[in-house]
C-alpha positions as CSV (number, residue, x, y, z in Angstrom):
1,M,31.2,-33.6,74.4
2,K,32.1,-30.7,72.2
3,S,31.2,-27.3,73.6
4,F,30.5,-24.2,71.6
5,T,32.2,-20.9,72.4
6,L,30.0,-17.9,71.7
7,K,31.6,-14.8,70.3
8,S,30.3,-11.5,69.1
9,L,29.9,-11.8,65.3
10,T,28.4,-9.7,62.5
11,V,25.9,-11.8,60.5
12,A,27.4,-11.2,57.1
13,I,31.1,-11.6,57.8
14,V,33.0,-14.6,59.1
15,S,36.7,-13.9,60.0
16,T,39.6,-16.1,59.1
17,V,41.3,-17.7,62.0
18,S,43.9,-20.5,62.7
19,F,44.5,-22.2,66.0
20,A,45.7,-25.5,67.4
21,S,46.6,-27.2,70.6
22,A,49.5,-29.6,71.1
23,A,47.4,-32.7,70.7
24,D,45.5,-31.7,67.6
25,T,46.3,-33.3,64.2
26,Y,44.8,-30.4,62.2
27,N,44.9,-26.6,62.2
28,I,41.6,-25.0,61.3
29,E,41.2,-22.2,58.8
30,T,37.8,-20.6,58.5
31,I,36.7,-19.8,55.0
32,E,34.7,-16.6,54.8
33,T,31.1,-16.7,53.8
34,L,30.1,-14.4,50.9
35,N,28.6,-11.1,52.0
36,N,24.8,-11.1,52.5
37,Y,24.7,-14.9,52.7
38,R,24.1,-16.7,56.0
39,S,25.9,-20.0,55.5
40,S,28.3,-21.8,53.1
41,I,29.1,-25.3,52.0
42,P,32.5,-26.2,50.5
43,Q,32.7,-28.6,47.6
44,S,36.2,-29.0,46.3
45,I,39.8,-28.0,47.0
46,N,42.8,-28.2,44.5
47,A,46.5,-28.6,45.1
48,S,47.1,-24.9,45.5
49,G,44.4,-24.5,48.1
50,Q,41.7,-22.8,46.0
51,I,38.2,-23.8,47.1
52,V,34.9,-23.8,45.4
53,G,31.5,-24.2,46.9
54,V,28.0,-22.8,47.6
55,A,26.9,-19.9,49.7
56,R,23.4,-20.4,51.0
57,F,20.5,-18.3,52.1
58,P,20.6,-14.6,50.9
59,E,20.0,-12.1,53.7
60,N,18.5,-9.2,51.6
61,V,16.1,-10.4,49.0
62,E,13.3,-8.0,48.0
63,I,9.9,-9.6,48.6
64,D,6.9,-8.9,46.4
65,F,4.1,-9.6,48.9
66,S,1.6,-9.8,46.1
67,K,3.4,-12.9,44.9
68,V,3.6,-14.6,48.3
69,P,0.8,-17.1,49.2
70,A,-1.7,-15.4,51.6
71,R,-1.8,-18.6,53.7
72,L,1.9,-18.2,54.3
73,L,1.6,-14.6,55.4
74,T,-1.3,-15.5,57.7
75,Q,0.7,-18.4,59.1
76,I,3.7,-16.2,60.1
77,G,1.5,-13.4,61.3
78,F,2.4,-10.7,58.7
79,D,0.1,-8.3,57.1
80,P,1.8,-6.3,54.3
81,E,-0.8,-3.5,54.6
82,E,-0.2,-3.0,58.3
83,D,3.3,-4.3,59.2
84,Q,6.3,-2.2,58.1
85,E,8.8,-5.0,57.7
86,L,9.4,-8.7,58.3
87,T,11.0,-9.9,61.5
88,I,14.1,-12.1,61.1
89,A,12.0,-15.2,61.7
90,Q,9.3,-14.1,59.3
91,Y,11.9,-13.3,56.6
92,Q,13.5,-16.8,57.0
93,A,10.1,-18.5,56.7
94,V,9.1,-16.6,53.6
95,V,12.5,-17.0,51.8
96,E,12.7,-20.7,52.5
97,S,9.2,-21.2,51.2
98,L,9.8,-19.3,48.0
99,G,13.2,-20.9,47.4
100,N,13.3,-22.7,44.0
101,Q,13.9,-26.2,45.5
102,A,10.9,-26.0,47.9
103,N,8.5,-23.8,45.8
104,N,6.1,-25.9,43.8
105,S,4.1,-23.0,42.3
106,L,5.1,-20.9,39.3
107,Q,2.6,-18.2,40.4
108,T,4.6,-17.3,43.5
109,Q,7.9,-15.4,43.6
110,R,10.9,-17.5,42.8
111,I,14.1,-17.1,44.9
112,G,17.5,-18.7,44.4
113,L,18.9,-19.7,47.7
114,N,22.3,-20.9,46.4
115,Q,25.3,-18.9,45.1
116,A,28.4,-20.4,43.6
117,F,31.7,-19.0,45.0
118,I,35.4,-19.4,44.7
119,Y,37.9,-18.8,47.5
120,N,41.5,-17.8,47.0
121,G,42.2,-15.7,50.1
122,T,38.8,-14.1,49.7
123,S,35.5,-15.4,48.5
124,S,34.0,-14.2,45.2
125,E,30.7,-14.9,43.4
126,V,30.9,-16.9,40.2
127,N,28.0,-16.6,37.7
128,A,27.5,-17.9,34.2
129,V,24.2,-16.3,33.5
130,S,22.8,-12.9,34.5
131,A,19.3,-11.6,34.9
132,T,18.0,-9.0,32.4
133,A,16.0,-6.0,33.5
134,D,12.8,-8.1,33.0
135,Q,14.0,-11.0,35.1
136,L,14.2,-11.6,38.8
137,A,17.8,-10.9,39.9
138,N,17.6,-13.2,42.9
139,S,15.9,-16.2,41.2
140,V,19.1,-18.1,40.1
141,D,20.6,-21.0,41.9
142,S,24.3,-21.5,41.0
143,F,26.8,-24.0,42.3
144,L,30.5,-25.0,41.8
145,Y,31.3,-28.6,42.5
146,S,34.9,-29.1,41.5
147,I,38.1,-27.2,40.7
148,N,41.2,-28.8,39.0
149,N,44.9,-27.9,39.4
150,A,44.6,-25.5,36.5
151,N,42.1,-23.5,38.6
152,T,39.2,-24.4,36.3
153,A,36.0,-24.8,38.2
154,V,32.8,-26.5,37.0
155,G,29.2,-26.7,38.3
156,V,25.7,-25.9,37.3
157,T,23.3,-23.0,37.1
158,S,19.6,-22.5,36.7
159,A,18.1,-19.7,34.6
160,P,16.6,-16.5,36.0
161,F,12.8,-16.3,36.1
162,E,10.6,-13.7,34.6
163,L,6.9,-12.9,35.1
164,I,4.7,-13.4,32.0
165,E,1.0,-12.8,31.4
166,H,-1.1,-15.6,29.9
167,E,-4.5,-14.7,28.3
168,Y,-7.1,-17.4,28.1
169,T,-10.9,-17.8,27.6
170,N,-12.7,-19.2,30.6
171,S,-15.8,-21.4,30.7
172,D,-18.0,-18.4,30.4
173,D,-16.3,-17.4,27.2
174,E,-14.7,-14.4,28.9
175,T,-11.0,-13.4,28.5
176,E,-8.9,-13.6,31.6
177,T,-5.2,-13.1,32.4
178,A,-3.1,-15.3,34.6
179,E,0.5,-14.5,35.6
180,Y,3.4,-17.1,35.9
181,F,7.1,-17.1,36.5
182,V,9.0,-19.0,33.7
183,S,12.6,-19.4,32.8
184,D,14.6,-20.2,29.6
185,F,16.0,-23.6,30.8
186,L,16.0,-26.0,33.7
187,S,19.8,-26.2,34.2
188,R,23.1,-25.7,32.4
189,G,26.5,-27.1,33.3
190,M,29.0,-24.3,33.7
191,W,32.7,-23.9,33.3
192,S,34.7,-21.0,34.9
193,N,38.3,-19.9,34.9
194,N,39.9,-16.6,35.8
195,G,36.6,-14.7,35.6
196,E,35.5,-16.2,32.3
197,S,32.5,-18.5,32.2
198,S,30.6,-20.7,29.7
199,V,27.8,-23.2,29.7
200,V,27.1,-26.4,27.9
201,E,23.9,-26.8,25.9
202,P,22.1,-30.2,26.2
203,E,21.3,-32.3,23.1
204,S,17.5,-32.2,23.8
205,Q,15.8,-28.9,24.7
206,D,12.2,-29.8,23.5
207,Y,10.5,-28.5,26.6
208,L,11.7,-26.2,29.4
209,G,15.1,-25.8,27.7
210,G,16.5,-29.1,28.7
211,E,19.0,-30.1,31.4
212,S,22.8,-30.3,31.8
213,A,25.2,-30.3,34.7
214,I,29.0,-30.6,35.2
215,F,30.3,-32.2,38.5
216,D,34.0,-32.7,37.9
217,I,37.0,-31.8,35.6
218,N,40.4,-33.4,35.5
219,D,43.7,-31.7,34.9
220,S,43.6,-32.0,31.1
221,G,40.2,-30.2,30.9
222,L,38.0,-33.3,30.5
223,A,34.8,-32.8,32.4
224,A,32.1,-35.2,33.6
225,G,28.4,-34.6,34.1
226,Y,25.1,-35.3,32.3
227,E,22.6,-33.8,29.8
228,S,19.1,-34.4,28.5
229,V,19.2,-36.5,25.2
230,A,15.5,-37.2,24.5
231,L,12.0,-37.1,26.0
232,S,11.1,-40.3,27.8
233,P,8.2,-42.4,26.4
234,D,6.1,-41.6,29.5
235,A,6.7,-37.9,29.3
236,T,5.9,-37.8,25.6
237,T,2.5,-39.4,26.2
238,R,1.7,-37.3,29.3
239,I,2.6,-34.0,27.6
240,E,0.6,-34.8,24.6
241,E,-2.5,-35.9,26.5
242,S,-2.4,-33.4,29.4
243,C,-0.8,-30.3,28.0
244,E,-1.2,-30.2,24.2
245,D,-4.6,-31.7,23.8
246,P,-6.9,-28.6,23.8
247,E,-9.9,-30.6,25.0
248,V,-8.0,-31.7,28.2
249,A,-5.4,-29.0,28.8
250,N,-6.0,-26.4,31.5
251,A,-6.6,-23.2,29.5
252,S,-5.4,-21.0,32.3
253,Q,-1.9,-22.5,32.0
254,P,0.5,-21.9,29.2
255,L,2.1,-25.1,27.7
256,E,5.4,-24.6,29.5
257,V,3.7,-24.3,32.9
258,C,1.8,-27.5,32.4
259,V,5.0,-29.3,31.3
260,W,6.9,-27.9,34.3
261,G,4.2,-29.4,36.6
262,I,4.9,-32.8,35.1
263,W,8.7,-32.4,35.4
264,R,8.4,-31.1,39.0
265,G,6.3,-34.1,40.1
266,L,8.8,-36.5,38.6
267,Q,11.7,-34.6,40.3
268,N,10.0,-35.0,43.7
269,A,9.0,-38.7,43.3
270,D,9.9,-41.0,46.2
271,A,11.6,-44.3,45.5
272,S,8.9,-46.2,47.2
273,N,9.8,-49.5,45.5
274,I,12.9,-49.8,47.8
275,A,10.9,-49.1,51.0
276,A,10.3,-51.7,53.7
277,F,7.0,-52.9,52.1
278,N,6.3,-53.8,48.5
279,N,5.0,-50.9,46.4
280,N,2.2,-53.2,45.2
281,S,0.2,-52.9,48.4
282,R,-3.5,-53.1,47.7
283,Y,-4.0,-50.3,50.2
284,R,-2.6,-47.3,48.5
285,Y,-2.8,-45.1,51.6
286,N,-0.3,-47.6,53.2
287,R,2.2,-47.1,50.3
288,P,5.5,-46.8,52.0
289,R,8.0,-44.0,51.5
290,S,11.7,-44.8,51.3
291,G,13.1,-41.3,52.0
292,Y,15.1,-41.7,48.8
293,N,14.4,-39.3,46.0
294,E,13.9,-41.0,42.6
295,G,14.9,-37.8,40.8
296,R,13.1,-38.6,37.6
297,S,12.7,-36.2,34.7
298,I,10.7,-35.7,31.5
299,Y,14.0,-36.5,29.8
300,D,16.2,-39.5,29.3
301,I,19.5,-38.3,30.8
302,R,23.0,-39.5,29.8
303,G,26.3,-39.2,31.5
304,K,28.6,-37.0,29.4
305,L,32.3,-36.2,29.0
306,W,33.2,-32.8,27.6
307,Q,36.7,-31.9,26.5
308,F,37.2,-28.1,27.1
309,D,39.9,-26.0,25.7
310,A,41.6,-23.2,27.7
311,S,38.9,-20.7,26.8
312,G,36.0,-22.9,27.9
313,E,34.9,-24.1,24.4
314,V,33.8,-27.7,24.0
315,I,36.1,-29.4,21.4
316,D,35.0,-33.0,21.9
317,E,32.3,-34.9,23.8
318,V,31.4,-38.5,24.6
319,E,28.0,-39.9,25.6
320,L,28.0,-42.5,28.4
321,P,25.6,-45.5,28.4
322,T,23.4,-47.0,31.1
323,L,24.3,-50.1,33.0
324,V,21.6,-52.0,31.1
325,E,19.1,-51.2,28.4
326,R,15.6,-50.0,29.3
327,R,13.0,-52.8,29.4
328,S,10.3,-52.7,26.7
329,D,7.6,-52.4,29.4
330,D,9.4,-49.5,31.2
331,E,8.3,-46.1,29.8
332,N,9.9,-44.0,32.5
333,D,13.0,-42.0,31.9
334,F,16.1,-44.2,32.0
335,S,19.4,-42.4,32.6
336,S,23.1,-42.4,33.6
337,Y,25.0,-39.7,35.4
338,A,28.8,-39.0,35.6
339,Y,29.9,-37.5,38.9
340,A,33.7,-37.6,38.9
341,I,36.6,-38.3,36.5
342,N,40.3,-39.0,37.1
343,N,43.3,-38.1,35.1
344,N,43.2,-41.5,33.4
345,D,39.8,-40.5,31.9
346,I,37.8,-43.0,33.9
347,A,34.5,-41.6,35.1
348,V,32.3,-42.8,37.9
349,G,28.7,-42.1,38.8
350,Q,25.3,-43.7,38.8
351,S,22.9,-45.4,36.4
352,W,19.4,-46.7,36.4
353,T,19.3,-50.5,36.3
354,Y,16.9,-53.2,37.5
355,H,16.7,-55.1,40.8
356,P,15.4,-58.7,40.5
357,D,12.6,-58.0,43.0
358,R,12.2,-54.2,43.3
359,G,12.2,-52.9,39.7
360,A,14.1,-49.8,38.6
361,I,16.9,-48.6,41.0
362,R,19.9,-46.4,40.8
363,M,23.3,-48.1,41.3
364,P,27.0,-47.1,41.1
365,A,28.6,-47.2,37.7
366,I,32.1,-47.1,36.4
367,F,32.4,-45.5,32.9
368,Q,35.5,-46.8,31.1
369,N,36.1,-47.1,27.3
370,Q,32.6,-45.9,26.7
371,E,31.1,-48.8,28.7
372,A,29.1,-48.7,31.9
373,L,30.3,-51.3,34.4
374,P,28.7,-52.2,37.8
375,V,30.5,-52.0,41.1
376,T,28.3,-54.9,42.3
377,E,25.3,-56.8,41.2
378,D,24.5,-58.3,44.6
379,S,20.7,-58.0,45.1
380,V,21.2,-57.2,48.8
381,Y,21.9,-53.6,47.6
382,L,19.0,-51.5,46.6
383,W,20.6,-48.1,45.7
384,G,23.9,-46.4,45.5
385,A,26.4,-44.1,43.7
386,A,30.1,-43.8,43.0
387,T,31.2,-40.3,44.0
388,D,34.9,-40.0,43.3
389,I,37.9,-41.8,41.8
390,N,41.6,-41.2,42.2
391,D,44.5,-41.7,39.7
392,S,45.2,-45.2,41.1
393,N,41.7,-46.1,39.8
394,I,40.2,-46.5,43.2
395,A,36.6,-45.4,43.2
396,V,34.6,-44.6,46.3
397,G,30.9,-44.1,47.1
398,H,28.0,-45.6,49.0
399,L,25.6,-48.6,48.7
400,T,22.3,-48.9,50.3
401,K,20.7,-52.0,51.9
402,R,18.1,-52.6,54.5
403,P,19.4,-54.1,57.8
404,A,16.6,-54.7,60.3
405,G,14.0,-53.2,58.0
406,T,15.7,-49.7,57.8
407,L,17.5,-48.4,54.7
408,R,21.1,-47.6,55.5
409,S,24.1,-46.5,53.3
410,Y,27.5,-48.1,53.5
411,G,30.7,-46.5,52.3
412,F,32.8,-48.4,49.9
413,Y,35.9,-48.3,47.8
414,Y,36.3,-50.2,44.6
415,D,39.5,-51.2,42.8
416,V,38.6,-50.7,39.1
417,D,41.6,-52.6,37.8
418,A,41.2,-55.6,40.1
419,G,37.4,-55.5,40.2
420,E,37.4,-55.7,44.0
421,L,34.8,-54.1,46.2
422,T,35.5,-53.3,49.9
423,I,32.8,-52.1,52.3
424,L,34.1,-49.7,55.0
425,D,33.5,-50.2,58.7
426,S,31.8,-47.2,60.3
427,F,31.4,-45.7,63.8
428,F,28.9,-48.4,64.8
429,N,27.1,-51.3,63.2
430,G,24.4,-50.0,60.9
431,A,25.7,-46.4,60.8
432,S,24.9,-44.8,57.5
433,T,28.1,-43.7,55.8
434,V,28.8,-41.7,52.6
435,V,32.3,-41.5,51.2
436,R,32.6,-38.2,49.2
437,S,36.3,-38.0,48.1
438,I,39.5,-39.9,47.8
439,N,43.0,-38.5,47.0
440,D,45.9,-40.3,45.3
441,N,47.3,-41.4,48.6
442,G,44.2,-43.4,49.4
443,E,42.9,-41.0,52.0
444,M,39.1,-40.7,52.0
445,V,36.7,-38.3,53.6
446,G,32.9,-38.1,54.0
447,T,30.1,-38.1,56.5
448,A,28.7,-40.8,58.8
449,E,26.2,-41.2,61.6
450,V,27.6,-41.1,65.1
451,D,24.4,-41.5,67.0
452,P,23.3,-45.2,67.5
453,T,19.9,-44.4,68.8
454,L,16.8,-45.3,66.9
455,S,16.0,-41.7,66.0
456,Q,15.0,-40.9,62.4
457,A,17.5,-38.0,62.3
458,R,20.8,-39.3,63.7
459,A,23.7,-37.0,64.4
460,R,26.5,-37.0,61.8
461,A,30.2,-36.2,61.8
462,G,32.7,-35.7,59.1
463,F,35.3,-38.5,58.9
464,Y,38.7,-39.4,57.6
465,Y,39.8,-42.9,56.5
466,D,43.2,-44.0,55.1
467,M,43.0,-47.2,53.2
468,S,46.8,-47.5,53.2
469,D,47.1,-47.9,57.0
470,E,48.0,-51.3,58.4
471,A,44.7,-51.3,60.3
472,P,42.6,-48.6,58.7
473,Q,39.8,-47.2,60.7
474,I,37.2,-44.4,60.4
475,I,38.2,-41.3,62.4
476,N,35.8,-38.7,63.6
477,L,37.3,-35.4,62.5
478,N,36.0,-33.8,65.7
479,N,38.6,-35.8,67.5
480,T,41.4,-34.3,65.4
481,I,40.8,-30.7,66.6
482,S,40.6,-29.1,70.0
483,C,37.7,-30.3,72.2
484,D,36.8,-26.8,73.1
485,S,36.6,-25.7,69.4
486,E,33.6,-23.7,68.4
487,Y,33.1,-25.9,65.4
488,N,31.2,-29.2,65.1
489,I,32.3,-30.9,61.9
490,V,29.4,-32.6,60.3
491,D,30.7,-33.4,56.8
492,A,34.0,-33.7,55.1
493,N,33.6,-32.7,51.5
494,D,37.0,-33.1,49.8
495,I,40.7,-33.9,50.4
496,N,43.6,-32.9,48.1
497,E,46.9,-34.5,47.5
498,N,48.5,-32.5,50.4
499,G,46.0,-34.0,52.8
500,E,44.2,-30.7,53.3
501,I,40.5,-31.3,54.0
502,I,37.6,-28.9,53.4
503,A,34.7,-29.6,55.7
504,T,31.3,-28.3,56.6
505,A,30.9,-27.4,60.3
506,L,28.1,-26.1,62.5
507,K,28.8,-23.1,64.6
508,I,26.7,-21.0,67.0
509,E,26.4,-17.4,65.9
510,E,25.1,-14.4,67.9
511,Y,22.9,-11.9,66.2
512,T,20.7,-9.0,67.2
513,N,16.9,-9.2,66.4
514,E,14.6,-6.4,65.6
515,E,13.9,-5.7,69.3
516,G,17.6,-5.2,69.9
517,E,17.9,-8.5,71.8
518,T,20.8,-10.9,71.4
519,R,19.9,-14.3,70.0
520,T,21.9,-17.3,68.8
521,R,21.5,-19.6,65.8
522,E,23.3,-22.4,64.2
523,I,25.0,-21.6,60.9
524,L,27.0,-23.7,58.4
525,V,30.6,-22.6,57.8
526,N,33.4,-23.7,55.5
527,I,36.6,-24.8,57.3
528,K,39.9,-26.0,56.0
529,L,41.8,-28.6,57.9
530,D,45.6,-28.4,57.5
531,P,47.4,-31.5,58.7
532,I,50.0,-31.1,61.5
533,E,51.9,-33.5,63.8
534,G,49.8,-34.5,66.8
535,E,47.6,-37.1,68.4
536,L,43.9,-37.8,68.3
537,N,41.8,-36.2,71.1
538,N,38.9,-38.0,72.7
539,C,36.3,-35.2,72.3
540,T,33.4,-37.4,71.3
541,D,33.9,-40.3,73.8
542,N,31.4,-39.0,76.4
543,E,28.9,-37.3,74.1
544,E,25.2,-37.8,75.0
545,P,23.0,-38.9,72.0
546,V,20.2,-36.6,73.0
547,E,22.4,-33.6,73.1
548,R,24.0,-34.4,69.7
549,Q,20.5,-35.0,68.2
550,G,20.0,-31.2,67.8
551,A,23.1,-30.9,65.7
552,A,21.7,-33.4,63.2
553,V,18.3,-31.6,62.9
554,G,20.0,-28.3,62.7
555,L,22.2,-29.4,59.8
556,G,19.2,-30.8,57.9
557,S,17.4,-27.5,58.3
558,L,20.4,-25.3,57.4
559,L,21.2,-27.3,54.3
560,G,17.7,-27.0,53.1
561,F,17.8,-30.6,51.7
562,G,14.8,-31.8,53.8
563,A,15.6,-34.8,56.0
564,L,19.2,-35.4,56.6
565,G,18.7,-38.9,55.4
566,L,18.7,-37.5,51.9
567,L,22.4,-37.1,52.2
568,I,22.8,-40.8,51.7
569,T,21.2,-40.6,48.2
570,T,23.4,-37.7,47.1
571,I,27.0,-37.3,46.1
572,R,30.0,-35.3,47.3
573,R,29.3,-32.6,44.7
574,R,25.7,-32.4,45.7
575,T,23.5,-29.4,46.6
576,F,22.0,-28.5,43.2
577,L,19.3,-30.7,41.6
578,K,19.6,-33.3,44.4
579,T,17.1,-35.3,42.3
580,K,19.7,-35.8,39.6
581,K,22.2,-37.2,42.0
582,S,20.1,-39.4,44.2
């Protein structure tokens, strides 16, 4: 099995190294993590080797303990009136709980755990919005998902939060004041090049400022993403009845807080209709959970293509349809999402459609000539997404079905011109597999389960697959590097035309706690794999499933995405607003 070599490290700085043994097929280059962030996740690499991604978990956020739930402070054993400072473990618990993705209350402090970065020899922050003096500086989540060969990067950012006071009259006809954290918008797609940034405004901003995101950009500046276009029928009714009707609305909440609560509930909704048992069970407490996030919104979302000029201005745009029209009896939001685009202006992504037995589901979509085309309409598949497409018009992604009663994802590639779908073999029968990226040579990378046990959280490894080989097979990237490497590659995020791969790896880091004791923890680091002549190692042949199990659990925790199974509902350019890409 792969062993970890412990070395003395500072928490905030990761050095750049390169090493290889004669049998390896890749050199490893470590990409430094931003100062004051614990981990980082790469997202995209261009032909010149520039990398964009997301640094995660800030190390020095100032905590306002008056805005931290008392139950949380009690749970971690911290009393602000008696204790001088948080321990490392207490700080982690508080920051994770207050992080925007986990925090379901607008009355507690908001913290952005994610920071977009670009790497070109050194790592630098990229921001499209800045907090004013009245806003929380550490409350923004920002992400970069793609960078083209003109060094233009795209992604998404949230807005900074600020604390407002809301006066209302209580049931005793007395005036009271409640405080809430609010922001100007939910999300904005962002464009960045050479230190300049801009954002795209969504068509519909009726409540909470609307939503937009950009996931990819081709070499001619055509970008793919999505934006809010209208309130859904269900959201219109719910907002009117629950938030705007003075006889029903909670007076202690301002309108935007009430609407945010509806939006948040829709974002967190589980796709129970694809779970093992029918959602119409008469025993509601037996309602199954699929582990797949529906990612709904108060808005109808549409995939979008934006043509940017060299200064980041939008000079043209195209709205992308859904695979089918919304049914007359369906009042939920009905949406499409564009996740990648090639240099032939063909985009791929995901769209709501209908399963003959399970109702509304999300399935892969090809967007060509302003049409949305399915990858498959086989009812055995219950969910899926197309995550990338190369210039030979080969799209890749994953499809979900339920072998033996358990939802599993299956990697695929799809020839758009021929209309042919191919399902990839994986490490073992039933292993969940997600293809994240494909280059023009037909080389694919992604993540797949390597643990065939019945555990809920199976260990994963980054993989490589070359569809042009005579006998193509999925290759565990941990077998392409030295067996005594300190890195355990758990995900391969992107591959460029030179065959260079950026990947996410787990690494053991030493740190000193508040008592001066040396401790270790798992962190996520960016690594770049440079191809060299060599042969595959056999590092993983004798791994024990129980020992590898810890790596899977650690990855899920470090990513902050909840259960690792959520990876199979996301895309290669994931991380932000997982609910939009599930």
